[in-house]
Steps between C-alpha positions, in 0.01 A plus 500: 500500500662846522662455159163408350337813643779721361466339158123551500551864594741553209262335256214720621706818461613404148140425399385835636771692317417320176157661509640858513538707183828673574477716190228704670621757752310463829283794601657720765360479849335810643747760622597435858460761767830515688500557870724798573517619857342842544705774654412662829566872532567731790670836542727641766442848643799638306332408169693179425270253322546132585376212285503147639459179299500203735652181363566230756599220260872558561684660795626800305435871496564781253486877556495763225503871583432723200465876459242645263689807376315563177727571204838636604724691261851562631635731230872560481558265794313201357594189692475648849226263615693205357807588704285559806345156459839331520613731778213407734659162574845644576423530869245628749508667841489157666714303255816576307508349150682184610275449804188546286616240248595265783157537661323422172722197438462372858124457464523375141306795367514720192502879499483725197473876460404737220447871455138464612481153654631252755424130489590220735410137548579192702356248742189615684654415836725801441205734439616741771847521344362549147277788609786652699751479213255641243408787729862568593613532139196708399498740794853521638759469222829679568577563130879497556743690279724194448205295383384777269847533343515125438151483348556808282826359364333165431208673328729707278695187408175324413382788282832504320474128433146542369645685202612155387157348566260550205199392708571763766552766232175399333291529816619857554467632147161336441347643817657839441329524161153357567456673837711807436814597692300733727268223616604290806481178298715649224764638736838327477747444780840581348860528611462877491186502717643255755826695518302801626326311781629562852429326828299809591270435201433146623431624852262765366316238292464279805372785713254601227354168395533247779181580691239264645194664345606384149625159614330162477625200696388173340532190718461154347540174686463309822373767737157594633336842506548565871872433490543697176327801655712480813830473311408772250406740778808416706748551217331755271261687728766753603593590141419867449467743211287568194559524124232677295669612179423204275520605137334350194635598158281530191498193277753545218357565157501219246776503244426641158507221243742209493867590537837332545766619744851356495762510774822431313714235669779427249626186676161327490474179297126486567221755534285547809149584379210633707170603340211650691279781624359634826171375645272568798414177681435489874450169680130417497437645153234296315739451203772340709416130454446540125832682475676220688360246252597719203855540629529127573413422138720773355819456696496426872708186458640237266150407377434858386478608140804727523720218633378252239544750218830669581677204660353174378404605147749774411787417741560872555536477878505279807176649627239765417240609754226751581384643831292773662490677835223578747506816709301791639725707276608476137673177403600327173410225257807369319670220307872428489782278378872495427575408140799478268601829338436365152132426571409806710274653237336166423441435872330839543285415200390171660425668833271747324341220298409303815374810683282585202378140464374473857323834457327410172439122514309297757718255694424130461304293750810293573712809571229640725463175698877453538551858619227468763643171623851646533376806686279298733786264583739787563246669727463187711875457536547866593275460803767280659721807545430722803611808309222439245237497773653814651487671160135403459414645839683823417333529160156443652560800726679731255261443209189480719410156364216278623611272783448191281666648188780242474265212587313581180808508276454156342133565425584830328784333311277222372246754372751664259405451133694527175313825435621637835859415408477685169325797663772555764776443244356784293457721808837453669734432208502850351625381162514852356682649803786260567861554598749257347810535717824326402838480668748378243770566246372779279751419227332162450133572574413860408494467122289180490251653748435788258307266271224471764406861429493633857691811613829415673658706778804444719549523876794455731502246784313747723218550253611846386462586133820484302601522137538197278839341563775563251597155388876530499602267220832317518759616245452358152715194440565425867478129577454295815845351462652847474336593833634180661849566364490858631393374843795260518729784403350720774565227757868492415531348158468147368875432525517589868182305581627191318831529689329448836642193674273491803222701666353453847192714548272509806183704541259517793145630552304525823127530541275451802790362699593246232835513321543352153848448364602434140849387400651474154833327440649507150814317392633531145429378248144380561419404860232702674341419837197691627383453861213642698446452873227620735320375811266315261783288356775505241541433129795467266528509121830381353599556138805314373542536127183363342383327818268644764398351835255637756470411866249625757575447869764249399267294279575476128218608271423314179482741205292449188652579164298823483609605851863431419482697175343797678762497775792473261404841362597643845839330531698821449657713772399803294171456314610696196761236416212263428323755281787573262428378152140387569284565196166484682542813715252780434578865563180690581431793269478769768722596791355424842518706817625299799521694826552822304768351275452457124564137406509261209282192554599161363259206496678170564286198396485209744468128433160517673286794603521870422817678397722658764549873439838653586536878525831677424571862588548713189747717693716237671433188296455298820205269566270667754194274502379154407127422466375143523141382467401253769188299571319600818171430677329765288670403174808652341691779672810691392780509757764772455847452648704821508882508496687800637812626675745373237859496624820396330677200655795346323436709192138388462185685614261294712164614645536512879128523569187345351135556591226240473143621578297260713183707537410871512715660767719193549821442301773242537829689459815295455825678584847376421696400809794333324640522148840346425627501141814345357 
């Protein structure tokens, strides 16, 4: 009987579906009104404002303490508040650094600090501890000299590494130009400015800014009003002091016309492009929902016009996007991508085409519907995060919004029309006052960009005006093979290198308590074994003549024909031996600066993927850098490996140190611990 009922049910469902015309899109349901918990507000006698959003669905609690300082310009010591933010968690009057970390870990909490904020979170049963820790860090930091020295050194290292990060360079030079270097948002933190900062500067900043009358404590989670009031009073009621010197800077003037600025990065194989202008857009502005829809259609994600044009149609890039900011102060509307050098001018052209198109043509009904659906879905998902609810509560207070402002979001979103989208595109994309900022290799991109007809200027990596780079051409008649031959001669000569009978070479690098060891064993005429060991495991690659085998953690790996061919190109103890006589090497037309050293750059084609670029010092002939393009989560990225500290062993010069950047401020540095040559 049960089987009969199931069969009847299936037949009924099939019959019902047969009556539907699936070519007709169903009409959207009315916009839902989400239920977002309202915040409750109270104030302590010292001026501290407290916002509470009760959420008893899960036994968790989050605290966010923020200071409303206005716009802060730090001048020649830019970066002071950033250092202070890290320094706050280096110890307090009740807890040394280690004890503070242990306390946080013991209750399974999180604790973060910034120049004008402290945030913490964990299980609500530890509410007392979370309030105590947040208050302790905010009100009683010791700001120790040892911690300051460590943070300053780490910050300087990070800034130095950012010179190899086109995205970091771009952020600085773009803001410096559109806001102006004298505006807080255009101010750059540099090695020079951080070098001037002392512990006394951080202490002065703390004493000036960290006052309760400009602080807001936002509490989100499983706690009621009575308990929140009691804990806030107990832990923050005794905080004293007042800050009254909040400063607001005039909005920067719009740019004059459309212009291009280039930061010359000679080693770049792709250009980082950012196009945009400043805007005024506080939260709660009546244009906000229409602008969100416009941006969604133009370039908020992979369905946007920019992505479909520059990636899917033209194959210029792995991703092209647009975005905008909201703030009480001036912010920006921009679009960006990283593209191949050869298509930089064409990519800029397509960016401008799409910006102009959304300003001058009405978007389609399908684009409008899809954008609204995506935004509505993202809004619903965002409400699952406590930090989103905390941000909404803070915005409601700061921007003086109606209590039900966020509850009405979906209704306002649904009301946006195609005419609204075009109107805000024309208002906020200032098509006649745009900055086109590019970090890239001027030798490859400057001349093609001239055809666009916009004035071109040059800036250094700190946004300061500079003259057009002198493209130092390589000597006429010089070839890639001649550079390779000269490098082998500089290392000791081909005869001496070929006379090597055996080499045992060990290098080690340590980072975050982890040691990685690489070992190379060469035996003439053609056996080479490369090993790498770390706490994560071990691997070995063995070349014997024309054969190559790979094992990982003792397990042999099967190699495809393509993988084997690619690996055989690296079967040489000294790379240049494998480059001799190759007819496909390309010597770049201009010399390249690498760490202040003029170099020749040779492009070495690979069986698959982009060419590897090897850089040879003009002065010494030795290889000082190798640049490989790798796939990453955000698309292609160029990884530079630097070789230095060449020393002669057995008549041949070997680099005794190599540097591999992992992320800004964090490098993996391999140093030679053993080198035996026979």
